[in-house]
C-alpha positions as CSV (number, residue, x, y, z in Angstrom):
1,M,53.0,141.6,125.2
2,S,49.3,141.9,125.6
3,K,47.4,138.9,126.9
4,P,45.1,137.0,124.6
5,V,41.5,138.1,125.1
6,K,39.2,135.4,126.4
7,P,36.4,134.6,123.8
8,E,32.9,135.8,124.6
9,P,30.0,133.3,125.0
10,A,28.6,132.4,121.6
11,Y,26.1,130.1,119.9
12,Y,27.5,126.9,118.4
13,L,26.3,123.5,117.2
14,A,26.7,121.1,120.1
15,S,28.2,117.9,118.6
16,R,30.2,115.0,119.8
17,C,33.4,114.0,118.1
18,P,33.0,110.5,116.6
19,S,36.7,109.9,117.1
20,C,37.2,110.7,120.8
21,G,33.7,111.4,122.0
22,A,34.5,115.0,123.2
23,A,31.8,117.7,123.0
24,K,32.4,120.8,120.9
25,S,33.6,123.6,123.2
26,R,33.9,126.6,121.0
27,P,32.2,128.1,117.9
28,S,33.3,126.7,114.5
29,A,34.7,129.2,112.0
30,T,33.0,127.4,109.1
31,A,30.4,124.7,108.5
32,Y,33.0,122.0,108.9
33,V,33.3,121.3,112.7
34,Y,36.6,120.1,114.1
35,C,37.1,118.6,117.5
36,D,38.8,120.8,120.1
37,F,40.5,117.8,121.8
38,C,41.9,115.6,119.0
39,G,41.6,117.9,115.9
40,S,39.5,115.4,113.9
41,L,36.7,116.3,111.6
42,A,33.5,115.9,113.6
43,D,30.4,117.4,112.1
44,Y,28.8,119.8,109.7
45,D,27.0,123.0,110.9
46,F,24.4,123.8,108.2
47,R,23.5,127.1,109.9
48,K,27.1,128.3,109.7
49,A,27.2,127.4,106.0
50,C,24.1,129.7,105.4
51,E,25.3,132.5,107.7
52,Q,25.9,134.9,104.8
53,P,23.3,133.9,102.2
54,R,23.5,137.0,100.1
55,S,27.2,136.5,99.4
56,M,26.8,132.8,98.5
57,P,27.8,131.3,96.2
58,G,28.9,134.5,94.5
59,P,28.8,135.9,90.9
60,V,32.2,134.4,89.9
61,Y,31.1,130.9,90.9
62,E,27.6,131.3,89.4
63,K,29.0,132.5,86.1
64,L,31.5,129.6,85.9
65,S,28.8,127.1,86.9
66,A,26.6,128.3,84.1
67,K,29.4,128.3,81.6
68,L,30.5,124.7,82.5
69,K,27.0,123.2,82.7
70,P,26.7,122.5,78.9
71,Q,30.2,121.0,78.9
72,C,29.4,118.8,81.8
73,E,26.3,117.5,80.1
74,K,28.3,116.9,76.9
75,A,30.9,114.9,78.8
76,L,28.2,112.8,80.5
77,L,26.6,112.0,77.1
78,A,30.0,111.1,75.7
79,N,30.8,109.0,78.7
80,D,34.0,111.1,79.1
81,R,34.8,110.8,82.8
82,E,38.2,112.4,82.4
83,K,36.7,115.6,80.9
84,Y,33.9,115.6,83.5
85,L,36.4,115.3,86.4
86,E,38.5,118.2,84.9
87,L,35.4,120.4,84.8
88,Q,34.3,119.4,88.3
89,T,37.8,120.2,89.6
90,E,37.6,123.7,88.1
91,L,34.2,124.2,89.5
92,F,35.0,123.0,93.1
93,D,38.1,125.2,93.1
94,A,35.9,128.2,92.4
95,Y,33.4,127.0,95.0
96,V,36.1,127.1,97.7
97,E,36.7,130.7,96.9
98,A,33.0,131.6,96.6
99,C,31.7,129.8,99.7
100,P,34.2,130.1,102.5
101,N,31.7,129.4,105.2
102,A,30.6,126.1,103.6
103,V,34.1,124.5,103.2
104,P,36.7,123.4,105.8
105,V,38.7,126.2,107.4
106,R,41.7,124.1,106.6
107,V,41.5,125.0,102.9
108,G,43.8,127.9,103.9
109,D,46.5,125.2,103.7
110,A,47.3,124.9,99.9
111,I,48.0,121.1,100.1
112,F,44.7,120.5,102.0
113,R,42.8,122.6,99.5
114,L,44.1,120.6,96.5
115,A,43.1,117.3,98.3
116,F,39.7,118.6,99.3
117,V,38.9,119.8,95.7
118,A,40.2,116.4,94.4
119,H,38.0,114.5,96.8
120,S,34.9,116.6,96.1
121,A,35.3,116.6,92.3
122,G,36.0,112.8,92.3
123,C,32.9,112.1,94.4
124,C,30.6,114.1,92.0
125,T,32.2,112.5,89.0
126,V,31.8,108.9,90.2
127,I,28.1,109.3,91.2
128,A,27.3,111.2,88.0
129,F,28.4,108.1,85.9
130,D,26.8,105.5,88.2
131,D,23.6,104.1,86.8
132,E,22.1,103.2,90.1
133,Y,22.7,106.7,91.5
134,K,21.2,108.2,88.4
135,K,17.9,106.4,89.1
136,I,18.0,107.5,92.8
137,S,18.7,111.1,91.7
138,E,15.7,111.1,89.3
139,A,13.4,109.7,92.1
140,M,14.7,112.4,94.5
141,T,14.0,115.2,91.9
142,Q,10.4,113.9,91.5
143,A,9.9,113.5,95.2
144,T,11.2,117.0,95.9
145,A,8.9,118.5,93.2
146,A,5.9,116.6,94.8
147,L,6.4,118.1,98.3
148,Q,3.2,119.5,99.7
149,W,3.3,122.6,101.9
150,T,0.8,123.9,104.5
151,Q,0.6,126.9,106.9
152,H,0.4,125.9,110.6
153,E,0.1,128.6,113.2
154,G,1.7,131.1,110.9
155,A,4.6,128.8,110.0
156,T,5.3,127.0,106.8
157,R,5.4,123.2,107.2
158,V,5.8,120.3,104.8
159,S,3.3,117.4,104.9
160,H,4.5,114.2,106.6
161,K,3.6,111.9,103.7
162,S,5.4,113.9,101.0
163,F,8.5,114.5,103.2
164,K,8.8,110.8,104.0
165,A,8.8,110.0,100.3
166,M,11.6,112.5,99.7
167,L,13.5,111.3,102.8
168,D,13.5,107.7,101.4
169,T,15.3,108.9,98.3
170,V,17.8,111.0,100.3
171,V,18.7,107.9,102.4
172,A,19.1,105.8,99.3
173,A,21.4,108.5,97.8
174,Q,23.5,108.7,100.9
175,E,23.8,104.9,101.2
176,R,24.8,104.6,97.5
177,T,27.3,107.5,97.6
178,Y,29.1,106.1,100.5
179,S,28.8,102.4,99.6
180,D,32.1,100.4,99.5
181,E,31.8,100.1,95.7
182,L,31.7,103.9,95.0
183,Y,33.7,105.3,98.0
184,S,36.7,103.2,97.0
185,Q,36.8,105.2,93.7
186,Y,37.1,108.7,95.4
187,A,40.3,110.5,96.1
188,P,41.0,110.3,99.8
189,H,39.4,113.0,102.0
190,P,42.3,115.2,103.4
191,D,41.0,114.9,106.9
192,G,41.2,111.1,106.7
193,A,37.4,110.9,107.0
194,G,35.9,107.6,106.2
195,A,32.6,106.8,104.4
196,D,30.6,106.4,107.7
197,L,31.7,109.9,109.0
198,L,31.0,111.6,105.7
199,K,27.6,110.0,105.5
200,R,26.8,111.1,109.0
201,I,27.9,114.7,108.1
202,G,25.7,114.6,105.1
203,Y,22.7,113.6,107.2
204,S,23.6,116.3,109.7
205,G,23.4,119.0,107.1
206,F,20.1,117.6,105.8
207,V,18.6,117.4,109.3
208,Q,19.5,120.9,110.3
209,G,18.2,122.4,107.0
210,W,14.8,120.7,107.3
211,L,14.0,120.8,111.0
212,P,12.4,124.3,110.8
213,Y,9.8,123.1,108.3
214,L,8.6,119.9,110.0
215,H,5.8,118.9,112.3
216,E,6.6,117.1,115.5
217,A,5.8,113.6,114.1
218,T,7.9,114.3,110.9
219,T,10.8,115.6,113.0
220,K,10.7,112.3,115.0
221,L,10.8,110.3,111.8
222,L,13.7,112.3,110.5
223,L,15.8,112.0,113.6
224,E,15.1,108.3,114.0
225,T,15.9,107.6,110.3
226,T,19.2,109.5,110.3
227,G,20.2,108.8,114.0
228,L,21.0,112.4,114.6
229,K,19.9,115.0,117.1
230,Q,21.6,118.4,117.0
231,E,20.9,121.4,119.2
232,Y,22.3,124.9,119.3
233,L,23.4,126.0,122.7
234,T,24.8,129.1,124.4
235,V,27.9,128.5,126.6
236,E,31.0,130.3,127.7
237,T,34.3,129.0,126.4
238,N,36.0,127.7,129.6
239,A,39.5,127.1,128.3
240,S,42.2,125.9,130.6
241,A,44.8,127.8,128.7
242,L,45.2,130.2,125.8
243,L,47.9,129.9,123.1
244,N,48.6,131.9,120.0
245,C,48.6,130.0,116.7
246,G,52.2,129.7,115.4
247,F,51.0,130.6,111.9
248,C,48.5,133.5,112.1
249,K,48.5,135.0,115.7
250,N,45.0,133.8,116.3
251,T,44.1,133.1,120.0
252,V,43.6,129.3,120.4
253,P,41.7,128.1,123.5
254,V,43.1,124.9,124.9
255,F,40.9,122.6,126.9
256,A,42.1,120.2,129.6
257,G,43.0,116.9,128.1
258,A,43.2,118.3,124.5
259,K,46.0,116.9,122.3
260,Q,45.3,118.6,118.9
261,C,42.9,121.1,117.6
262,V,42.4,123.1,114.4
263,C,43.0,126.9,114.3
264,E,39.7,128.3,113.3
265,Q,41.3,131.2,111.5
266,C,44.0,129.7,109.3
267,G,43.1,126.0,109.4
268,H,46.4,124.5,110.6
269,K,46.1,121.5,112.9
270,L,48.0,122.3,116.0
271,E,49.7,120.3,118.8
272,V,48.3,121.7,122.1
273,E,49.5,119.2,124.8
274,Q,52.4,121.6,125.3
275,G,53.1,125.2,124.4
276,I,56.2,126.8,122.9
277,R,57.6,130.0,124.3
278,C,59.3,132.3,121.8
279,D,62.6,133.3,123.2
280,G,62.4,136.6,121.3
281,C,59.1,138.1,122.5
282,G,57.8,135.5,125.0
283,S,54.7,134.6,123.0
284,H,53.0,131.3,124.0
285,L,52.6,129.4,120.7
286,A,51.0,126.2,119.4
287,V,52.4,124.7,116.1
288,D,51.8,121.9,113.6
289,K,53.6,118.7,114.7
290,N,55.0,118.3,111.2
291,S,56.7,121.8,111.2
292,R,60.5,121.9,111.3
293,D,60.8,125.7,111.7
294,F,58.6,128.8,111.5
295,P,58.8,132.5,112.1
296,C,57.1,133.7,115.3
297,P,53.9,135.4,114.2
298,Q,54.5,138.1,116.7
299,C,58.1,139.1,116.3
300,R,59.1,137.1,113.2
301,R,62.0,135.4,115.1
302,K,62.9,132.1,113.5
303,I,62.1,129.1,115.7
304,E,63.6,125.8,114.8
305,R,63.1,122.3,116.1
306,V,66.2,120.6,117.5
307,G,65.9,116.9,116.8
308,L,62.4,116.0,118.2
309,Q,62.3,118.9,120.6
310,W,61.2,122.5,120.2
311,P,63.0,125.2,122.3
312,G,61.1,126.8,125.1
313,V,58.6,124.0,125.5
314,F,56.4,124.2,128.6
315,S,53.5,122.1,130.0
316,L,50.0,123.6,130.1
């Protein structure tokens, strides 16, 4: 069996996990960043979401969005939440297919995907029918249209005053979206993410998208207002061990002290405190803690849990 190849150094968004405090130690496969030590949802990488702009969101999604827009507007006017939710569910299901870089890698799991679509569609439906959010949204549209742009040393920049006016509406929208009153109405997020984390992730994407267009004083205002400071770094992945994902053969770097991580190829959350050695081909594997049995991705030999214990378990 050939040894897994150690990943090459790469650029990634350096972010700290709000659950365990660990720093991100390997590139993220999609814009949703998962912790390499506890497997929790940790951040949103706006640059990753925009990595393939020409292919996003895609003709199928665009066509469906245009088709459903009149129906969505009709449902809003009729105060028909059930119909609006149905349309948003259809639209977000198409979005998952059209924008793979902008959704969690875990949507490869069918159960996770259904829950993610339900949460996203539910969120959009609740705020669409909320009178307070409607007023904030209108103010945001007006503030965005009123943005003033200048050229500074060959670069396009937005004026401080006009950006501040828009930022105020963005903050109001985030606070309303993740208020206790509205958040309690959403379908649960499949990663177990609470309102504070999702609000932080929303701010993270906004900050990363606007930083290239801001003057220094405006940048300071933005970071102070949102409480975020993200930087892209170049580092070498210094894993203490390498395992193969028990579902897709992907090489999974395991860092000292890590308990769970998400496979960045198939999206399964894996237990990595210990490895499992296939007694058929000798592959070193990591598996989901909820699995009862699975075929080895290398040799297809069936591996079954005996009670609480897997065969061939070894410490890393």
